[in-house]
Steps between C-alpha positions, in 0.01 A plus 500: 500500500558879473209735490490659160449871488206567292504650152404865492130557546284770351550695821884473463468610128291811595726590791804457270366778280533753790793734477707424797803706591834331571454375855734368761374145438539519115852631557583208736356246240710653233827520696493164675596179328260259673661183362786481755252581780268228377793256496589575861138465623452165318788347692259481800153572358425182310125509532292451191703227336266220602220387272259481790358749738405860474713715268756714670570866437792603277811560716557850353140611577563397868837665510361826357223498756766444766689804364186709521444380863867602597501836319181625650530333843177302459392190681418185304124581515547861408709417189228253390246781540720748315576277210120426476420873515782677312541453126858614514585226760325219302653608175848510660444148651405380153138425583223570255149621595350146519804342676445400865739689735702273733364506849693613801595141608638431157716811517613401854582143409697617194704740717560223749622261238757761380620583849531136603711438192715811575402649168297809619807718554661355188197607287493846641880535457466390122208746463692788653823409304302540173355822613841642604645391172243742329565769761166456674388444859158426646377696795223370719156650454185516708134460416284728705126412509234750572268400775182630644470533874197588698541796739261603782235732368494840666167635583412813295580834666208719585 
């Protein structure tokens, strides 16, 4: 059985009232027709169609998380952390405030299923074909975290 994405919560409704400028992610969601991409994914990713067991994640949620991982050069663990932390990432993936973010092993297994079925490159080619048809291209980004480091303390000068 597929995991249902929850209905909008109060938090989602309040966040929806924020004025958000046109972002990269909203442009992608507007430009891309996700139906052909879903059809390609579901050739190999057939999880969630059994009536028993834990519900699986929607295939597009996992694919969008995989896109975020690829675009920003993140590891599976890092993309899980970023989707949990960044509202823009979770919105792009189609997750609400109360939805559980797929863990790193789920993301890795999803990617492995696509690679083993020789669909990973096909999906990226379809995604890029749609972008090129609209005259767009995606460049890789980087997330830089600030960190605090301890330095040796100098004795005060006299």
